BALOBA-1460 file (C-alpha; in Angstrom, 3 decimals):
// residues 331
<rec num="1" residu="m" x="74.008" y="8.394" z="-39.735"/>
<rec num="2" residu="s" x="70.796" y="6.736" z="-38.002"/>
<rec num="3" residu="a" x="69.163" y="8.150" z="-35.762"/>
<rec num="4" residu="p" x="69.818" y="7.454" z="-31.851"/>
<rec num="5" residu="s" x="67.498" y="5.193" z="-30.336"/>
<rec num="6" residu="y" x="64.005" y="6.473" z="-28.652"/>
<rec num="7" residu="l" x="65.380" y="4.094" z="-25.397"/>
<rec num="8" residu="p" x="68.370" y="2.586" z="-24.671"/>
<rec num="9" residu="a" x="68.262" y="-0.726" z="-27.243"/>
<rec num="10" residu="m" x="64.941" y="0.159" z="-27.850"/>
<rec num="11" residu="t" x="63.570" y="1.953" z="-31.151"/>
<rec num="12" residu="l" x="60.562" y="4.403" z="-31.407"/>
<rec num="13" residu="d" x="58.957" y="1.270" z="-33.601"/>
<rec num="14" residu="q" x="59.727" y="-0.846" z="-30.954"/>
<rec num="15" residu="y" x="58.552" y="1.091" z="-28.117"/>
<rec num="16" residu="l" x="55.309" y="2.090" z="-29.754"/>
<rec num="17" residu="e" x="54.823" y="-1.926" z="-30.218"/>
<rec num="18" residu="h" x="55.471" y="-2.860" z="-26.438"/>
<rec num="19" residu="l" x="53.028" y="0.017" z="-25.434"/>
<rec num="20" residu="s" x="50.204" y="-0.869" z="-27.806"/>
<rec num="21" residu="a" x="50.700" y="-4.604" z="-26.459"/>
<rec num="22" residu="r" x="50.973" y="-3.898" z="-22.682"/>
<rec num="23" residu="h" x="49.670" y="-0.297" z="-21.975"/>
<rec num="24" residu="p" x="46.917" y="-0.028" z="-25.171"/>
<rec num="25" residu="q" x="44.890" y="3.075" z="-23.564"/>
<rec num="26" residu="w" x="48.026" y="5.145" z="-23.149"/>
<rec num="27" residu="h" x="49.014" y="4.207" z="-26.878"/>
<rec num="28" residu="r" x="45.924" y="5.478" z="-28.285"/>
<rec num="29" residu="a" x="46.958" y="8.640" z="-25.875"/>
<rec num="30" residu="l" x="50.071" y="9.107" z="-28.020"/>
<rec num="31" residu="d" x="49.523" y="11.947" z="-31.325"/>
<rec num="32" residu="p" x="50.902" y="10.480" z="-33.945"/>
<rec num="33" residu="g" x="51.936" y="13.575" z="-35.931"/>
<rec num="34" residu="r" x="54.102" y="14.917" z="-32.632"/>
<rec num="35" residu="l" x="55.597" y="11.208" z="-32.712"/>
<rec num="36" residu="g" x="56.822" y="11.910" z="-36.076"/>
<rec num="37" residu="s" x="57.861" y="15.559" z="-35.447"/>
<rec num="38" residu="a" x="61.460" y="16.393" z="-36.240"/>
<rec num="39" residu="t" x="61.600" y="19.127" z="-33.362"/>
<rec num="40" residu="a" x="60.103" y="17.097" z="-30.606"/>
<rec num="41" residu="m" x="62.646" y="14.164" z="-31.336"/>
<rec num="42" residu="r" x="65.181" y="16.684" z="-31.503"/>
<rec num="43" residu="r" x="64.138" y="18.002" z="-28.177"/>
<rec num="44" residu="l" x="64.952" y="14.421" z="-26.653"/>
<rec num="45" residu="f" x="68.280" y="13.876" z="-27.867"/>
<rec num="46" residu="s" x="69.563" y="17.274" z="-26.913"/>
<rec num="47" residu="p" x="72.670" y="17.700" z="-24.514"/>
<rec num="48" residu="s" x="70.359" y="18.650" z="-21.548"/>
<rec num="49" residu="d" x="68.205" y="15.717" z="-21.837"/>
<rec num="50" residu="e" x="69.768" y="13.918" z="-18.533"/>
<rec num="51" residu="f" x="69.702" y="15.445" z="-15.059"/>
<rec num="52" residu="s" x="73.117" y="14.048" z="-13.307"/>
<rec num="53" residu="p" x="73.706" y="13.628" z="-10.847"/>
<rec num="54" residu="v" x="69.603" y="13.284" z="-9.422"/>
<rec num="55" residu="c" x="68.542" y="15.112" z="-6.674"/>
<rec num="56" residu="a" x="65.793" y="14.127" z="-3.817"/>
<rec num="57" residu="d" x="63.806" y="16.408" z="-4.991"/>
<rec num="58" residu="s" x="63.227" y="14.547" z="-8.782"/>
<rec num="59" residu="p" x="61.558" y="11.455" z="-8.715"/>
<rec num="60" residu="r" x="64.796" y="10.192" z="-10.893"/>
<rec num="61" residu="a" x="66.048" y="9.927" z="-7.088"/>
<rec num="62" residu="p" x="66.725" y="6.403" z="-6.152"/>
<rec num="63" residu="g" x="65.546" y="4.509" z="-3.127"/>
<rec num="64" residu="n" x="62.420" y="3.825" z="-1.002"/>
<rec num="65" residu="p" x="59.051" y="5.110" z="-3.187"/>
<rec num="66" residu="l" x="57.350" y="5.490" z="0.168"/>
<rec num="67" residu="v" x="59.775" y="8.611" z="1.010"/>
<rec num="68" residu="h" x="57.285" y="10.947" z="-0.596"/>
<rec num="69" residu="w" x="54.029" y="8.913" z="-0.356"/>
<rec num="70" residu="t" x="52.239" y="11.801" z="2.409"/>
<rec num="71" residu="g" x="52.715" y="14.348" z="0.067"/>
<rec num="72" residu="g" x="52.353" y="12.216" z="-3.570"/>
<rec num="73" residu="r" x="48.982" y="10.965" z="-2.393"/>
<rec num="74" residu="e" x="47.958" y="14.021" z="-1.688"/>
<rec num="75" residu="l" x="49.037" y="15.588" z="-5.351"/>
<rec num="76" residu="l" x="47.108" y="12.607" z="-6.627"/>
<rec num="77" residu="r" x="43.951" y="12.969" z="-4.657"/>
<rec num="78" residu="l" x="43.988" y="16.965" z="-5.896"/>
<rec num="79" residu="a" x="44.493" y="15.792" z="-9.574"/>
<rec num="80" residu="t" x="41.855" y="13.474" z="-9.340"/>
<rec num="81" residu="g" x="39.349" y="15.430" z="-7.274"/>
<rec num="82" residu="g" x="37.773" y="12.172" z="-5.903"/>
<rec num="83" residu="a" x="37.092" y="10.609" z="-9.279"/>
<rec num="84" residu="s" x="37.135" y="7.027" z="-9.366"/>
<rec num="85" residu="d" x="38.609" y="6.506" z="-12.409"/>
<rec num="86" residu="a" x="41.511" y="8.770" z="-14.060"/>
<rec num="87" residu="l" x="44.172" y="8.952" z="-16.411"/>
<rec num="88" residu="v" x="47.157" y="10.941" z="-15.126"/>
<rec num="89" residu="l" x="50.326" y="12.131" z="-16.638"/>
<rec num="90" residu="d" x="52.756" y="12.374" z="-14.279"/>
<rec num="91" residu="v" x="55.305" y="14.444" z="-16.567"/>
<rec num="92" residu="l" x="58.502" y="14.405" z="-14.503"/>
<rec num="93" residu="g" x="58.107" y="10.738" z="-13.486"/>
<rec num="94" residu="g" x="61.771" y="9.607" z="-13.418"/>
<rec num="95" residu="d" x="61.528" y="5.641" z="-13.389"/>
<rec num="96" residu="g" x="58.040" y="5.602" z="-11.546"/>
<rec num="97" residu="p" x="58.526" y="6.151" z="-7.925"/>
<rec num="98" residu="l" x="55.047" y="7.672" z="-7.958"/>
<rec num="99" residu="a" x="53.198" y="4.784" z="-9.706"/>
<rec num="100" residu="r" x="55.308" y="1.656" z="-7.522"/>
<rec num="101" residu="a" x="54.473" y="3.846" z="-4.469"/>
<rec num="102" residu="a" x="50.418" y="3.691" z="-5.847"/>
<rec num="103" residu="a" x="50.814" y="-0.033" z="-7.054"/>
<rec num="104" residu="v" x="51.786" y="-0.732" z="-3.134"/>
<rec num="105" residu="r" x="49.325" y="1.373" z="-1.600"/>
<rec num="106" residu="p" x="46.050" y="0.157" z="-3.610"/>
<rec num="107" residu="g" x="43.264" y="1.201" z="-1.272"/>
<rec num="108" residu="q" x="44.788" y="4.619" z="-0.745"/>
<rec num="109" residu="v" x="44.043" y="5.714" z="-4.580"/>
<rec num="110" residu="p" x="41.034" y="5.397" z="-6.577"/>
<rec num="111" residu="d" x="40.626" y="1.706" z="-8.121"/>
<rec num="112" residu="g" x="40.683" y="3.248" z="-11.471"/>
<rec num="113" residu="l" x="44.160" y="5.163" z="-11.339"/>
<rec num="114" residu="a" x="45.893" y="4.906" z="-14.330"/>
<rec num="115" residu="l" x="49.307" y="6.513" z="-14.271"/>
<rec num="116" residu="l" x="51.546" y="7.028" z="-17.324"/>
<rec num="117" residu="t" x="55.142" y="8.198" z="-16.271"/>
<rec num="118" residu="g" x="56.834" y="10.741" z="-18.798"/>
<rec num="119" residu="d" x="60.217" y="11.553" z="-18.424"/>
<rec num="120" residu="l" x="63.301" y="13.388" z="-20.885"/>
<rec num="121" residu="s" x="65.599" y="10.853" z="-19.551"/>
<rec num="122" residu="g" x="66.219" y="7.830" z="-21.641"/>
<rec num="123" residu="p" x="67.310" y="5.342" z="-19.394"/>
<rec num="124" residu="m" x="64.739" y="6.782" z="-16.479"/>
<rec num="125" residu="v" x="61.827" y="5.614" z="-18.923"/>
<rec num="126" residu="a" x="63.528" y="2.245" z="-19.502"/>
<rec num="127" residu="a" x="63.312" y="1.399" z="-16.112"/>
<rec num="128" residu="a" x="59.864" y="2.885" z="-15.465"/>
<rec num="129" residu="l" x="59.177" y="-0.070" z="-18.385"/>
<rec num="130" residu="a" x="61.297" y="-2.559" z="-16.839"/>
<rec num="131" residu="h" x="59.439" y="-2.224" z="-13.770"/>
<rec num="132" residu="g" x="55.974" y="-2.990" z="-15.914"/>
<rec num="133" residu="l" x="54.708" y="0.922" z="-15.959"/>
<rec num="134" residu="p" x="53.573" y="2.494" z="-18.983"/>
<rec num="135" residu="a" x="55.837" y="5.395" z="-19.667"/>
<rec num="136" residu="v" x="56.595" y="7.826" z="-22.531"/>
<rec num="137" residu="r" x="60.104" y="9.360" z="-23.162"/>
<rec num="138" residu="q" x="59.002" y="13.323" z="-23.834"/>
<rec num="139" residu="s" x="59.729" y="16.558" z="-23.202"/>
<rec num="140" residu="a" x="57.968" y="18.400" z="-20.746"/>
<rec num="141" residu="d" x="57.466" y="21.458" z="-23.022"/>
<rec num="142" residu="r" x="56.780" y="18.844" z="-26.351"/>
<rec num="143" residu="l" x="54.084" y="16.530" z="-24.950"/>
<rec num="144" residu="l" x="53.597" y="13.421" z="-27.022"/>
<rec num="145" residu="l" x="49.922" y="13.011" z="-26.541"/>
<rec num="146" residu="a" x="46.773" y="13.859" z="-28.058"/>
<rec num="147" residu="d" x="44.794" y="17.518" z="-27.266"/>
<rec num="148" residu="g" x="42.335" y="16.338" z="-24.327"/>
<rec num="149" residu="t" x="43.689" y="13.045" z="-23.562"/>
<rec num="150" residu="v" x="44.047" y="12.814" z="-20.068"/>
<rec num="151" residu="d" x="41.611" y="13.510" z="-16.701"/>
<rec num="152" residu="a" x="45.174" y="15.119" z="-14.722"/>
<rec num="153" residu="v" x="48.832" y="16.081" z="-15.226"/>
<rec num="154" residu="l" x="50.981" y="16.167" z="-12.641"/>
<rec num="155" residu="l" x="54.062" y="18.773" z="-12.589"/>
<rec num="156" residu="a" x="55.823" y="17.996" z="-9.373"/>
<rec num="157" residu="y" x="59.555" y="16.661" z="-7.557"/>
<rec num="158" residu="g" x="61.647" y="18.662" z="-9.847"/>
<rec num="159" residu="t" x="59.979" y="21.587" z="-11.086"/>
<rec num="160" residu="h" x="62.353" y="24.188" z="-10.242"/>
<rec num="161" residu="h" x="64.806" y="22.174" z="-12.484"/>
<rec num="162" residu="v" x="62.871" y="23.632" z="-15.392"/>
<rec num="163" residu="p" x="64.640" y="26.492" z="-16.535"/>
<rec num="164" residu="s" x="62.334" y="29.838" z="-16.112"/>
<rec num="165" residu="d" x="62.202" y="30.825" z="-19.845"/>
<rec num="166" residu="d" x="60.917" y="27.535" z="-20.924"/>
<rec num="167" residu="r" x="57.871" y="27.000" z="-17.896"/>
<rec num="168" residu="p" x="55.212" y="28.723" z="-20.191"/>
<rec num="169" residu="a" x="55.459" y="26.275" z="-22.435"/>
<rec num="170" residu="v" x="55.591" y="23.699" z="-20.188"/>
<rec num="171" residu="v" x="52.358" y="24.770" z="-18.696"/>
<rec num="172" residu="a" x="50.578" y="25.293" z="-21.954"/>
<rec num="173" residu="e" x="51.258" y="21.693" z="-22.891"/>
<rec num="174" residu="a" x="49.786" y="20.437" z="-19.899"/>
<rec num="175" residu="v" x="46.822" y="22.154" z="-20.117"/>
<rec num="176" residu="r" x="46.993" y="21.011" z="-23.605"/>
<rec num="177" residu="v" x="46.431" y="17.594" z="-23.354"/>
<rec num="178" residu="l" x="43.661" y="17.998" z="-20.999"/>
<rec num="179" residu="r" x="40.194" y="17.046" z="-21.001"/>
<rec num="180" residu="p" x="37.398" y="19.458" z="-20.189"/>
<rec num="181" residu="g" x="37.075" y="19.359" z="-16.372"/>
<rec num="182" residu="g" x="40.666" y="18.168" z="-15.820"/>
<rec num="183" residu="r" x="43.500" y="19.408" z="-13.631"/>
<rec num="184" residu="v" x="46.842" y="20.627" z="-13.726"/>
<rec num="185" residu="v" x="48.984" y="20.432" z="-10.355"/>
<rec num="186" residu="l" x="51.919" y="21.858" z="-9.881"/>
<rec num="187" residu="h" x="54.054" y="21.076" z="-6.736"/>
<rec num="188" residu="d" x="57.346" y="23.361" z="-5.815"/>
<rec num="189" residu="f" x="58.788" y="25.036" z="-2.594"/>
<rec num="190" residu="e" x="58.616" y="28.604" z="-1.810"/>
<rec num="191" residu="p" x="62.044" y="30.340" z="-2.435"/>
<rec num="192" residu="h" x="61.379" y="31.528" z="0.796"/>
<rec num="193" residu="s" x="60.824" y="27.935" z="2.523"/>
<rec num="194" residu="p" x="63.144" y="25.736" z="4.374"/>
<rec num="195" residu="t" x="63.088" y="23.454" z="2.003"/>
<rec num="196" residu="a" x="64.429" y="26.340" z="-0.558"/>
<rec num="197" residu="a" x="66.848" y="27.167" z="1.902"/>
<rec num="198" residu="f" x="68.174" y="23.853" z="2.635"/>
<rec num="199" residu="f" x="69.042" y="23.391" z="-1.224"/>
<rec num="200" residu="r" x="70.418" y="26.858" z="-0.639"/>
<rec num="201" residu="t" x="72.740" y="26.589" z="2.462"/>
<rec num="202" residu="v" x="73.232" y="22.753" z="2.503"/>
<rec num="203" residu="v" x="73.017" y="21.267" z="-1.056"/>
<rec num="204" residu="d" x="74.463" y="23.748" z="-3.202"/>
<rec num="205" residu="p" x="77.716" y="24.597" z="-1.335"/>
<rec num="206" residu="h" x="78.435" y="20.814" z="-0.327"/>
<rec num="207" residu="a" x="76.673" y="18.632" z="-2.898"/>
<rec num="208" residu="a" x="78.745" y="16.801" z="-5.888"/>
<rec num="209" residu="v" x="76.583" y="19.377" z="-7.890"/>
<rec num="210" residu="r" x="75.165" y="23.272" z="-8.035"/>
<rec num="211" residu="h" x="71.523" y="23.182" z="-6.839"/>
<rec num="212" residu="d" x="70.630" y="27.119" z="-7.595"/>
<rec num="213" residu="h" x="67.481" y="26.526" z="-9.476"/>
<rec num="214" residu="p" x="65.303" y="29.364" z="-9.057"/>
<rec num="215" residu="h" x="62.003" y="27.934" z="-7.277"/>
<rec num="216" residu="f" x="58.340" y="28.998" z="-8.385"/>
<rec num="217" residu="t" x="56.273" y="31.435" z="-6.144"/>
<rec num="218" residu="r" x="52.995" y="32.607" z="-5.945"/>
<rec num="219" residu="t" x="52.970" y="35.309" z="-8.719"/>
<rec num="220" residu="e" x="54.748" y="33.372" z="-11.097"/>
<rec num="221" residu="l" x="52.644" y="30.118" z="-10.831"/>
<rec num="222" residu="l" x="48.909" y="32.822" z="-11.207"/>
<rec num="223" residu="d" x="50.445" y="34.347" z="-14.482"/>
<rec num="224" residu="l" x="51.761" y="31.361" z="-15.834"/>
<rec num="225" residu="f" x="48.113" y="30.083" z="-15.649"/>
<rec num="226" residu="a" x="46.803" y="33.586" z="-16.674"/>
<rec num="227" residu="p" x="46.674" y="33.134" z="-20.832"/>
<rec num="228" residu="h" x="44.689" y="29.616" z="-20.385"/>
<rec num="229" residu="p" x="40.995" y="28.585" z="-19.959"/>
<rec num="230" residu="v" x="41.342" y="26.893" z="-16.430"/>
<rec num="231" residu="a" x="40.233" y="28.215" z="-12.622"/>
<rec num="232" residu="v" x="44.047" y="27.871" z="-10.513"/>
<rec num="233" residu="r" x="43.933" y="27.704" z="-6.644"/>
<rec num="234" residu="l" x="46.883" y="27.687" z="-4.964"/>
<rec num="235" residu="l" x="47.254" y="25.688" z="-1.756"/>
<rec num="236" residu="d" x="49.688" y="25.177" z="0.915"/>
<rec num="237" residu="v" x="50.577" y="21.155" z="1.117"/>
<rec num="238" residu="y" x="52.337" y="18.841" z="3.877"/>
<rec num="239" residu="d" x="54.837" y="17.144" z="1.972"/>
<rec num="240" residu="p" x="57.489" y="15.459" z="4.187"/>
<rec num="241" residu="f" x="60.125" y="12.961" z="3.935"/>
<rec num="242" residu="t" x="59.311" y="9.374" z="6.066"/>
<rec num="243" residu="v" x="61.408" y="6.893" z="6.658"/>
<rec num="244" residu="r" x="60.254" y="3.380" z="8.718"/>
<rec num="245" residu="a" x="63.169" y="1.712" z="10.760"/>
<rec num="246" residu="a" x="63.379" y="-0.855" z="13.914"/>
<rec num="247" residu="s" x="64.659" y="1.439" z="16.114"/>
<rec num="248" residu="p" x="64.465" y="4.962" z="16.512"/>
<rec num="249" residu="e" x="68.322" y="5.323" z="16.186"/>
<rec num="250" residu="d" x="68.044" y="3.063" z="12.859"/>
<rec num="251" residu="a" x="64.650" y="5.713" z="11.866"/>
<rec num="252" residu="k" x="67.374" y="8.507" z="12.201"/>
<rec num="253" residu="a" x="70.136" y="6.828" z="10.598"/>
<rec num="254" residu="a" x="67.873" y="5.560" z="7.959"/>
<rec num="255" residu="m" x="67.080" y="9.227" z="7.020"/>
<rec num="256" residu="v" x="70.480" y="10.862" z="7.033"/>
<rec num="257" residu="d" x="71.453" y="8.092" z="4.658"/>
<rec num="258" residu="h" x="68.435" y="8.841" z="2.621"/>
<rec num="259" residu="l" x="69.189" y="12.228" z="1.628"/>
<rec num="260" residu="a" x="72.931" y="12.146" z="1.618"/>
<rec num="261" residu="e" x="72.778" y="9.229" z="-1.307"/>
<rec num="262" residu="t" x="69.968" y="11.284" z="-3.039"/>
<rec num="263" residu="y" x="71.155" y="15.427" z="-2.354"/>
<rec num="264" residu="a" x="74.409" y="13.848" z="-3.475"/>
<rec num="265" residu="l" x="75.558" y="14.499" z="0.177"/>
<rec num="266" residu="t" x="77.254" y="11.164" z="1.507"/>
<rec num="267" residu="d" x="80.809" y="13.110" z="1.967"/>
<rec num="268" residu="h" x="79.126" y="16.086" z="3.901"/>
<rec num="269" residu="f" x="77.165" y="14.257" z="6.323"/>
<rec num="270" residu="a" x="80.276" y="11.300" z="6.485"/>
<rec num="271" residu="a" x="82.426" y="14.283" z="7.490"/>
<rec num="272" residu="l" x="79.781" y="15.564" z="10.391"/>
<rec num="273" residu="g" x="78.939" y="12.186" z="11.445"/>
<rec num="274" residu="p" x="74.982" y="10.625" z="12.173"/>
<rec num="275" residu="e" x="73.911" y="12.990" z="15.185"/>
<rec num="276" residu="r" x="75.082" y="15.865" z="14.077"/>
<rec num="277" residu="a" x="73.956" y="15.348" z="10.407"/>
<rec num="278" residu="w" x="70.919" y="14.636" z="12.006"/>
<rec num="279" residu="e" x="71.046" y="17.387" z="13.999"/>
<rec num="280" residu="l" x="71.778" y="19.742" z="11.263"/>
<rec num="281" residu="l" x="68.404" y="18.395" z="9.524"/>
<rec num="282" residu="v" x="66.519" y="19.401" z="12.762"/>
<rec num="283" residu="a" x="68.023" y="23.284" z="12.385"/>
<rec num="284" residu="a" x="67.353" y="23.117" z="8.399"/>
<rec num="285" residu="f" x="63.840" y="22.004" z="8.383"/>
<rec num="286" residu="d" x="62.518" y="23.850" z="11.065"/>
<rec num="287" residu="h" x="59.033" y="24.733" z="10.117"/>
<rec num="288" residu="t" x="58.118" y="27.226" z="13.252"/>
<rec num="289" residu="d" x="58.173" y="30.458" z="11.704"/>
<rec num="290" residu="h" x="57.108" y="28.845" z="7.865"/>
<rec num="291" residu="l" x="53.812" y="27.605" z="9.731"/>
<rec num="292" residu="a" x="53.249" y="30.573" z="11.295"/>
<rec num="293" residu="g" x="53.146" y="33.060" z="8.063"/>
<rec num="294" residu="l" x="50.734" y="30.402" z="6.490"/>
<rec num="295" residu="c" x="47.458" y="31.992" z="5.216"/>
<rec num="296" residu="t" x="45.554" y="28.926" z="6.121"/>
<rec num="297" residu="p" x="46.878" y="26.701" z="9.502"/>
<rec num="298" residu="l" x="48.000" y="23.317" z="8.314"/>
<rec num="299" residu="n" x="48.480" y="20.728" z="10.831"/>
<rec num="300" residu="a" x="52.088" y="19.692" z="10.547"/>
<rec num="301" residu="p" x="54.619" y="19.171" z="12.973"/>
<rec num="302" residu="a" x="57.195" y="21.896" z="12.964"/>
<rec num="303" residu="r" x="60.444" y="20.253" z="13.058"/>
<rec num="304" residu="p" x="61.864" y="16.600" z="12.505"/>
<rec num="305" residu="l" x="60.948" y="13.588" z="14.672"/>
<rec num="306" residu="v" x="61.201" y="10.023" z="15.223"/>
<rec num="307" residu="g" x="58.398" y="8.779" z="16.775"/>
<rec num="308" residu="p" x="56.742" y="4.582" z="17.186"/>
<rec num="309" residu="v" x="54.156" y="3.459" z="14.677"/>
<rec num="310" residu="l" x="52.994" y="-0.088" z="14.099"/>
<rec num="311" residu="d" x="55.799" y="-1.620" z="12.567"/>
<rec num="312" residu="g" x="58.704" y="0.024" z="14.803"/>
<rec num="313" residu="y" x="59.686" y="3.956" z="14.297"/>
<rec num="314" residu="v" x="59.066" y="6.708" z="11.703"/>
<rec num="315" residu="a" x="61.846" y="9.671" z="11.167"/>
<rec num="316" residu="e" x="59.648" y="12.600" z="9.473"/>
<rec num="317" residu="v" x="61.471" y="15.751" z="7.913"/>
<rec num="318" residu="p" x="58.682" y="18.232" z="7.628"/>
<rec num="319" residu="r" x="58.309" y="19.848" z="4.404"/>
<rec num="320" residu="v" x="55.022" y="22.779" z="2.976"/>
<rec num="321" residu="a" x="55.301" y="22.766" z="-0.585"/>
<rec num="322" residu="l" x="53.202" y="25.196" z="-2.800"/>
<rec num="323" residu="v" x="50.949" y="23.465" z="-5.000"/>
<rec num="324" residu="a" x="48.771" y="25.201" z="-7.954"/>
<rec num="325" residu="v" x="45.316" y="23.617" z="-8.833"/>
<rec num="326" residu="a" x="44.263" y="24.526" z="-12.261"/>
<rec num="327" residu="e" x="40.932" y="23.183" z="-13.692"/>
<rec num="328" residu="r" x="40.330" y="23.622" z="-17.468"/>
<rec num="329" residu="r" x="36.908" y="25.050" z="-17.896"/>
<rec num="330" residu="a" x="34.230" y="23.136" z="-19.894"/>
<rec num="331" residu="r" x="33.929" y="24.226" z="-23.415"/>
């Protein structure tokens, strides 16, 4: 029986030919030995190679890629350290919303930024390639890149989906592919945060699929990076959802619709109605106590709000992410 295609309707050889022609710098970063590894390839086709259905904390979520851009832009800044040129691997990149958002906000990212979108899902990687993005299908715990090939590795928007037993290998792989001085940026939401509580009290009981994945803690992050040659700092990063529309009412409705679709809460929010669904978001994402408990003050709204902008109105749902920035020491 023949081996499954690397991507839908694309063999591994066809993929490599495509990457070499369209994105040669990323083709050079791949490790031929890992591409030929039976273990690495077998991991791609295990029964757990897809998340279904998608969740909005994952880049697999559909919709406007700019919804996450406030936080995504800050994660890229932390990853590149302000360098004008940087090769960045987005490990849990889905179909490339972060890369697409960066492409439509060119003045807000370094001119020399090059993003490689990675994902375990064949359809997601195929979709990223269809967007014209460089992308690679690989498992987070068995990356296909060679040692020391990138300036930064981003693990964000869905990290808590990584099983606890796999997390040490995922961190080890991220550090392995870093150049000296490069950075791993790992993003999640603390277990006691309003965002994690929303997953637990709204998404888990009312969505089409359970959402009971364990979130990273500060202690776990420090422990995961402790065996590796990196210097680690933990930060609280403002990472809201933002949606724009022509009127305040439309902005509220657009935010409700976005979260309903991407968290599989359409039936639950429809039963509540748009106004009560917005009120649920206001209550669930109240960050008053969370902001007060941070060691370093963060200038951020405490509750969801709607406000005017130049081209209409924006609905903003606050979230505060826990982010580890681990910089690889020079040899």
